[in-house]
Phi, psi and omega in degrees: 000325180295320179300317180301315181293319179297313180297317179295322180290321178295318179296319180289328179288331181284342186293332184271354186276162173285166178299324178297316179292322176296319176296320176297318181292316180291320177295321179296316181295315179293320179295319177298319178298311181296317179297320176296318182293319184280321185259325180080014180226172183291323181293319174301319177296317179294318177292319176301317179295318180295313177294322177295323179294317178295314179295320181291323178295319178293321177293320179294323177297315178297319177299317179297325180284319191246343190241339186284327187268127184280340181261012181240133181236152176261125177245155179239128175284167179294341178274358175098350177284152180248152174211158183250136178212172179294136180292148176294143183281143177102000000 
């Protein structure tokens, strides 16, 4: 029961964060697990968490720009440049 409460509290606290912060938190947790599993020591865990946080923040930042908003679309001009604008209705 305690695990469920901890997981629920963590999930609810993440709901208010930006995509970048959520990505950093998830990346840090994943990186820490991988670092601990591969090295078996605290330094490897810390390094894995740091690398995971940076990678997760970058991914969350991109997701926040291009993927979170349902009313925003990415368009490409004939010259290859991209821009974000409101999606067409319907």
